[in-house]
N, C-alpha and C positions, 0 to 999 in steps of 0.2 A: 436224191444220190447221184453219183457220177458228176459230169459236166454238161454244160450247155454252153456254146458261145456264137456270136454271130455278130455279123459287119455290113453295112451298107454305105457307101461313098465313094470318092475319088480314087481311093489307095487302094492298093494290090492285098485283095480281101482275105485272100487263103491263109497268106503267112500270118495276119494279123489274128484270122481266129485259131490258128493251133498254135500261136504266142499266148491266145487268153486258154485256150485247152490245157495247154500244159501248167499255166499258175492254177489251176485245179486240178492235177495229179493229186492230190493230198486228199479227193473224195475218196479216191479207190476206182479203181476198175478194169477191166480186162480186155478191152477194146476198144479201137477210135476210129472214126471216120469223118470225110467233111464233103459238102454237097458247095457247089458254086456253080455260078452260071456263064453260060458262053454261048457264043453264037448260034449254039447249034441246040441250045436248050440246058436240063441242068445236067450236071456230070457230077457222079458219085464215087469216091475213092474211100476205101474203107479195109482195116487190117487188125485181125484179131493180135493180142500181146500190147508192148509198150507201143509208146507213141513213136518212137524210133520206126518202127517199121512203117508207121502211116507217112512218117517223114520222108523216109526214103523212097517209097511210092509219088509222094509230090513231085520229090528233086526229080524224077525221072519223069513225070508228065510235063513238070514246067508251068502250070495254069496262069492262066493274066484272066484275074476276074474283080469287078466290084462289088460283090454281093455275093456272099458264102456265111453258110452254119456249120460248125464241127459239134462233134457228140464225141464223149469218153463214157462207156457203157460199162454197168458191174450187173454181170448176170443174173435174170431172174428167170424168164422164159426163155428156154433156149443155151445150150452152149455157148462158150464164148471162141465163136466159131467168124471169120470172114462175111461168111454169108447172115449171121444174125446181129453183127455189129450194124449201129445207125451211119447215115441216116436210109431208109426206106424210101421206096414208090411207092405210086399207087399205079394201077394195072396199067394205065395208061402210060406210064413215063415222063406225066408233064409234072408231077406233084412228089416233092419229097417232104419228108416228115423227121425228126429229131424228137425225142421224148423223155422225161425222167420220170418215174413211178411206175404205177401200172394199172391197167385196163383192166377189171374187175371181171365186165362181162365180153371181155375179145372173144372167149368159146361162141359165143352165143352170138355174137356179129360175123364171126368168121364163116359158121354155119348158114346163116342168113346169105353170105356174101357167095359161096361157094353155090349155093342154089341158084344163085344169079349168074353164075358163068366166073367168078371170081377164081383167081389161081394163086397160091402165094409160094414166094421164094424162099421165107425161112420160117423160123419156129416163134416169133417174135410176138406180143401183141402190140408193138408200135407199127407193125405193116399192116396189121390190121385196123390200126387208125388210120393208118396213112390211105387206104382204099376205103373208108369211110368217109374222109374228105373228098378224095378223088370221084367218088359218086354223088357225094354231094355238088361237086363244082359241075359236074355234067349236067345234073337235072336244073342248076341256076346260072350258072357260067360267070360267076361273081367270086372270086376267092372269100374277101370278108366272109360274105354270108356263106358261102361253103364252109367256113371254120366253125361260126356261129352254131350251124343248124347239125355239122358233126359233134362237135360238144355236147349237144343237147342228148347224143346216142349216145355217148362214152359214159361210163361211170367206172369211177376209180380214183384215185389220188393222183395226178400227174399237171405236168408242164409241158408243153408241146408249142414246137416252131416249124414254120409250115412256109417253102417256097415253091411259085409256079410257074412255069418257062413262061405262060402267057401273060403273067403280069410281073416282069423280071425290075421291075424298081420299086418293090417293097418286100420287106419279111413280115409275117405276122405271127403274133406270140399270145399265149392263151397260159394263164394260172389258174390250177383247180389245186390247192394244199399242197402243191410243191413248188418249191421259191423261184421266181424271175426277177432279176433287175435289169434295167434300160439304163445305157449309159447315151448324155448326149454332149455331143457335139458339136464343131461348127461345118455344117458342110457334111457330116456323117453323123452316123449314130450306132451307139452298140446293143448287144444283150449278152447277159450271162448267167449262170444261176446261183453263183456268189460273187461280191463286191471284188475280191483281190483280182480276180481277171479283167477287171474294167481300170483299175489303177496307172498302170501306166499310160492309158490314153486318155481317160479322162476323171475328173475327180466330180464331177455331177452325174447323179442318179437319180432313177426313179423306181422305188422299190414297189411292185405290183401287189395290190390288195384280191383277196381270195374273189376268184370268180372273174378277174379284168382281161379284157382281149387288147391288144395293142398291135397298130400296124406302123412298121417302120419305114421311114423314107429316109434320104440322103438328106432332106430337108426339114422334116419335122417328125415328132413322135403322137399319134393321133391315140386313144385311150377311151374306152368305156367299160363302165361295170357289168355286172352280171346280169340285168337287165335292157343290155346294150344302148344304156342312155350314154352321150360322150361325158366325159369326166376331164376337169383339169390337170396336169398331171403334178405334183407335187415335186418338185426338184431338193436333191436333198444335196450338199457339198460334203464329202468324206474327209477328214480330217489326218488318217491315218498315215502314217510314215509308211513309204514303200517297202525302204527297208526292212519293216517290222513283218512282212511278209516274203523274208527271203533269210538264208540261213545265217548270216551276217558274221561265217568265219568258223562256224559250227559244221564237224560234219555230217550230221541229221540234223532236222527239225526236230525231233524228239529231246533231242541234250541241250539244245537251243533251249527249249520251251522248258524244259526243268530248270533252268539256270535261270528262266525270267520268272521263277514265282515267287521270289523276295519283292519284285518288283508290282508283278501283277497285283500281290496282297495288299500292297502300299494304296494300288490305284485303288482296290476294292473299296478299303477302309477309309481313304481321302473324303474329306467334308462329312463323313457319317458318323465315326466316331471321336467324339468329341475329345478334348484334352481334360476335362471335367468328368469323363465317362459316361458322358450320355450320348445318346445314339440318335442320329438324325436322319428319318425315311421320310421324307417329305413326300413321295409319290404311291404312297402306301395306302394307309388306311386311319381315319381318325380315332383318336382314344376309346370313344363310345364303341365303336365298330371291333376294335379290338377287344376290348371287354367281352363283350357278347360271345366269341367265339370259346366253344366247349372241349371243340375236338381239333386237331389238325392232322389230315390225311396229306401225306405225301405221295406223290405219282412219278415217277422216273423211270428209265431206263440206266442198266450197263453202269458203268462209271458214275452218273446223277445217282441211280438210285445209291450205289454205296454212300454217296456225299451226303442222301438224307438218312441212311442209317446213321452217320453220325449227328447230324442236325436232331435227330429222336431223343439221342442220350441227353446233348445241350437244353432243349427243350422241356425234355420232362424233369432232368434233374433240376433247372430253375424254377418253371413254373407250376410242375407238378399237374399239368392239363395232360390228359392222353394223347400221344400221338403214332399214327399208324404208317407204315411205309410200305405201300404196293408198287408190285409192279405193274408200270402204267400198261403193258401189250397184255396183262391179267384184269386189268381192272374193271374194264366193258363188261367181262364176261364171267364177271363172279357175281353180277346181278348184287351190287354195293351197295350197303345201308348207308346214306347220306341222311344227315340230321340238317334241321333247317339252321342250325348253330354252328356246324361245321366251318372248316378253312380249310379249301382244297389248296394245296400248293405243289405247283410243277416246276419240274427243273429239267434242264435242257440247254446243250451248251449251245446248239445252233439255233435251238428255238422251233426248229421245223420236226424235230422228233415224232413221226408220224402217228406210232401208239399213244404219245404223252400227249399233244394235240388234241385225240380224239378221247382221253379220260377227260381235257380240260374241257370239250367241249360237251362231254356227258355232264360232267358237273353244273356245268353253266346251265343246261335244260333243266336239273334239277331244282336250279334259283338257289345254289349255296357261292356264297364269296369264292375269286379265285384271286392267287395271287404266285404270277411266274418269276423264277429266277435264272436269268437266261444272260446269254453272251452278243448275241448279236442282237443291235438295234433294229426295227424293223421287222422282224422274223414274225412268222404267225401267231407263236403261242405269246411272245411280247405284246400282240396288237388284239387278243381277243380275249386275253386275262383282264379282271376289273384294274390289277394294281400289278405292277411290274419293277423287280430291282435287277438291274444290269450288273454283272461282276465284273465288268472293266477293265477284264485277263486281256484286251487286245486278242487279234487272230492267232487261233490254234491251229497249225497247219497239219502236223501227224496226226495220223488216223486215233492212236492211241491218245488219249487226252491226258493230261499231268496238270497244268497252272490250270484249265477249267476247275477240275478237281478242287485244288486248294482254293482256289475263288469261289468255290461254291459253300464251301464248309466253311470258311470266311463270311461268306453274304448269310449264311444258316446261322454263324453265331450273332451276327448283328442280331436278327430277326430274334435268337433267344433274348438278347438282350433289351430290346426295347419292349419284348412281351412282358421280361420280369419287370420292368420300372413301372408298367401299366397295371400289372396285377399283383404286385408285391412277390418279393420273392428273400429267401434268405441271403442277407446281406453279404457275410462272408462268400458267398458262393458266388454271389453276382461280381465281387469284387475280383475274386479269384478270377476266374473266368474274362472280365475287361482289362486286367493286366496282362494277363498271356495271351491276349490278341492283340492288344496295343503292340507289345514283343515281338509279334510272330514274324514278319518279315526279317528281324534280325535272328531268330532261331532257325529261319529256313534257309540263312545266309552262312549259320556257322555248321548245320548240315552239310551245305556243300562245299566247305572248304576241307569237311573230313572225306570225299570222295574217293584219295585212294584206297580207306578200307572198305569199302565196298568192291572196288574192284579185284581187290585181293579176293574177298569171297566169292563174288563171281569167277574168278579161275577158278577155283574150288569148283563150284556147281554147276559148270557149263556141262558137262557131260551126265549130269543128275540124271536118271530114267523116269525119275517122278518126286515132287516136290510138294511138301507140306506148306501150308501156312496158315498160323494157329495164332489163338489170343484168346483174350476175355475181357467182356463190356466192351467198350471203344474200340478196343485191339483186336478183337474179333472181326467188327465191321472194317480195322482197315485192311484186315488178313484177306478179306473179300477182294479189295482193289488192287491189294501185292498181287495174289493170284491171277488176278482178270489181266495185268499187263504182262505177265511173266507167260501167260497163253498166248497173247494177242502177238505176242513178238518174236518170241523167242521159241513158241511152240513145245515147249514143256509139259506134258501134263503136268496138274495141280490137283491136289485134293487140300481143300479149306472147309474151316468149319470152326465153333468155338474150343478151345484148348480142354474142357470137361467132357468133350463129346467123342474124343479120340476112343476111349476104351471103350463105346458101344460099336464097335464096327470098325472105324478107318486104321485103326491100331493094326488090325491085320495085312495091311499093306505095307508097315514097315519092316523092312530087311538091309542089311547093308548095302550101301551105293546112295540111299534115300536119303534125301535128307530133310529136317523141318525149319523153316523160321520162325520163331516165335516174334511178338511182339510184346513187350512188358514193359510197359508204360506208367502202369497203374501198382502202387506200392501196396495196396491193400489186397492186392489177389495174387502178388508176388509168390507167396509159400505155394500156393495150390499152382501157379505155372511152372514151378519148378519141379513140383510131382510128375507134371505132364511131361518134363525135358526128361527127366529119369526115365519114363515108360520108353521116350524114344531110344536111347542111349543104351536101355538095357536091348531094345532088340536089332541093335547093329547100325541105327541110324545117325546122321551127322545133323547135330544141331548149332544153327543160327540164330544166335539173341540179339534184337534190337532193344536197348536200354537206354535208361538216361543218365547221364555222369553222377548222378548221387547215387547210383544203384553200384555197392561193392560185391552182393550177393550172387545174382546170376551169370557174373560173367564167369565165374567157377567152376560153373556145370554145364556152360555152352564150349563147343568147339572153337567157332568166329563167333565174333562177338561184333555189333557195329554198335556205336554210341552217339545217343542225339544229346545236345543241352539240357538241361534239369528245366522244367515249366511245371507251375504249381498245379495248373487244369487240365485234368488226366485226357476231357475231350483233346484239346489243343496239340498235347503230347502226343496223342496215339494221330494226330492230323500231321505233325512232323515228320515222323514215323514213317508215312505215307512217301517220302520225299526220297529216304533211301532205300526204299522199295521199289520204286520208279528207276531208281539209278540202279539199283542189283539189276531189275529185268533188260533195261538198256545194253549194260555192260556184258550180261551172258549173252544177249542178241548176237552183239558185236564181237564176241567172240564165235561165236556157230554160223555167221556168216550170215545171218538173216539180213532180209529188206524191212527194215524199221519203218520205215515213216509209211511204207506202204504193203501193211502188212497182209498175205494170202488169204482171199476170200472176204475182208473188211471192207467196210467204206466208212469215213468221217460221218456224213450227216445220212442218218437212216430215215429217208422219207418214205419208206414202206412200212406196210407193217408184216 
């Protein structure tokens, strides 16, 4: 979670790491700080709030340094204050540490350290880690060895970066379940918690593996594994367009990424959904392995979980094998029943979601096959799964996920079609899904052309005290995602459920001023949903209906209508209806003056449990 940046080389280091950390603002943060080497030791500057606060402080100091590291923090241990912001010193002030993730045994360590005379200036687990490194350094006198020893004492999921006054020509970084990437330059080297921070400076990166320790000097990068054995760094050249990580003329990253969905889905399908309707997924399993699967268990969090729900409808509808969708955050603690012929499918945009990674690891411990659907190449989940399908959605900067969701569902549709051809399926259903998936990019483009309809609805709903999001079947799954977007960025309370559940309690919340957004893309349940619409209107609620062009009945019952192109596949139509719900949340948030790309209390890559 949050951002890490580092630089060592001949250039002005503080400006570089502040530039890097700025490019990681999308990860979410509430304070920031920088440490840099001077003739007098390591100086730390840090401030709560936005990076502008830190930049003002740096501008006053005007530091000149050739070694620096920076951090943007999302508060876990302790409030977002100046004192809790990173970096943190050890007790001597010779060592500075920044860190992502959580040190789970920090209280135990803090008590031990206090008993030996240590005092702390913050409430953070990071400062405890700094003191542990410092204590080990006092014992052994060598920074690399001190970090090795300290890591053995720390328990949790973390990425940690260390600088030392006495060894000014190096930066040490350790990865333990929280991502770190290294940037390779000429006479200079970089590090960061995510690749976009490195792209303006180098396209040659090293993705650190679990347990790796790296020592950066200006001339080389030394790497060793969790057993302290030297390893040859694997340098990867990134071919992303730098402009892909910038707004490109849009007001916010979110609206840019909503409009990128047709392209993202095209990239996802390219080379996989062939012209003859067959699906090519060479990096998964052979046909015999697929045929042995008797059940699929999908584990995911947040938006990825909602994508999994649509995947369940597609897979069960085509091959009639049971599919369970479980919150990854609950999976490990529910004593899950995992059978030898299960497939555990993990979905994560970043590939670093801590709960999803933990669920994947549990499945592997049980000896079952695992498949990952992720966006980020080289991420932890991608590396640890038995097979992986990359969504190929490109960088997603806004905290609220949009194009990653569409790409995840499109990927699940590919999995459904691939499995259906191996297991045998109703040919008509298979052809219907294939045709709708093939035309999905054009369907999404048509939805974007109708954005003005959504803006009109947003103007009507912007001051609603409560919004319902309702549907049946796959529309109910999309209702969850529509509600999540509205909560995430517009901060309007929502009530979401299958439409038929309204009369079992939630209907009590409907009164004048409350609005209900109904997804209605399935003709077979139209009459039932119209009955639910009437229940809302009878109690003074406002009704918004998302319908296909072919629906001439529902618009007569709704106060506002958002139309999408007709699609024969119910699940693909439901997926297409998610786009106007994303636009609705965006425009409501815009009208309410909310911080859309960096909503309060949230972070992009959730690498803590």
